[in-house]
BAPA-414192 format. One line per field, with one value per residue (C-alpha): x, y, z. Coordinates in nm, 3 decimals. Layout:
<pts>
c1 X;...
c2 Y;...
c3 Z;...
</pts>
This chain:
<pts>
c1 0.000;0.053;0.304;0.564;0.567;0.788;0.723;0.968;0.906;1.122;1.164;1.278;1.173;0.911;0.786;0.430;0.198;-0.154;-0.474;-0.851;-1.061;-1.202;-1.071;-0.738;-0.668;-0.316;-0.214;0.119;0.327;0.677;0.731;0.748;0.785;0.504;0.577;0.403;0.203;-0.017;-0.142;-0.448;-0.548;-0.602;-0.806;-1.148;-1.099;-1.010;-1.392;-1.430;-1.086;-0.771;-0.527;-0.169;0.028;0.340;0.664;0.796;1.135;1.395;1.153;1.135;1.304;1.213;1.479;1.684;1.708;1.998;1.927;1.726;1.471;1.383;1.176;0.969;0.592;0.602;0.842;0.655;0.345;0.531;0.666;0.314;0.172;0.459;0.373;-0.003;0.099;0.343;0.067;-0.169;-0.427;-0.600;-0.643;-0.618;-0.954;-1.048;-1.216
c2 -1.615;-1.269;-1.005;-0.901;-0.537;-0.322;0.022;0.254;0.403;0.618;0.328;0.102;-0.095;-0.343;-0.636;-0.714;-0.917;-0.803;-0.977;-0.897;-0.613;-0.370;-0.172;-0.256;-0.520;-0.600;-0.937;-1.023;-1.186;-1.239;-1.599;-1.657;-1.489;-1.445;-1.537;-1.511;-1.815;-1.624;-1.746;-1.968;-1.744;-1.459;-1.622;-1.589;-1.221;-1.128;-1.112;-0.816;-0.670;-0.602;-0.788;-0.693;-0.984;-0.772;-0.913;-0.731;-0.616;-0.923;-1.134;-1.187;-0.883;-0.648;-0.433;-0.635;-0.575;-0.349;-0.407;-0.649;-0.376;-0.350;-0.666;-0.552;-0.536;-0.175;-0.117;-0.362;-0.162;0.164;-0.027;-0.113;0.231;0.391;0.110;0.200;0.586;0.538;0.335;0.631;0.475;0.667;0.330;-0.057;-0.213;-0.427;-0.752
c3 -1.475;-1.302;-1.427;-1.203;-1.129;-0.902;-0.718;-0.624;-0.270;-0.030;0.174;-0.114;-0.402;-0.366;-0.609;-0.628;-0.862;-0.945;-1.010;-1.062;-1.091;-0.845;-0.543;-0.427;-0.163;-0.026;0.064;0.217;0.498;0.608;0.544;0.174;-0.144;-0.411;-0.789;-1.109;-1.009;-0.808;-0.477;-0.400;-0.111;-0.344;-0.596;-0.416;-0.399;-0.738;-0.832;-0.623;-0.570;-0.749;-0.533;-0.458;-0.369;-0.214;-0.135;0.168;0.236;0.191;-0.005;-0.408;-0.584;-0.300;-0.144;0.088;0.478;0.587;0.992;1.175;1.281;0.914;0.936;1.251;1.221;1.258;0.979;0.750;0.815;0.711;0.414;0.304;0.344;0.145;-0.132;-0.089;-0.144;-0.431;-0.610;-0.554;-0.354;-0.060;0.141;0.124;0.121;0.437;0.444
</pts>
């Protein structure tokens, strides 16, 4: 079971679930909300990374969308960068 976490950013509040150990790795998408059960996709990466399953704007307990453009790819990237910064990471790791 993964613990729910919230992070406050200048762009809104975002829900995430954290699992694993190591450098930070972000996993997200705009089609479902993650919950405390985790995600089968994340499990293989938890040996080498701390995986952050992030609910983007409008999903789970993250801030709601106020305008249609909030859900654009550009704004999602800006939200993820705000989350990364608020969590204190210089960068997300890439696979």
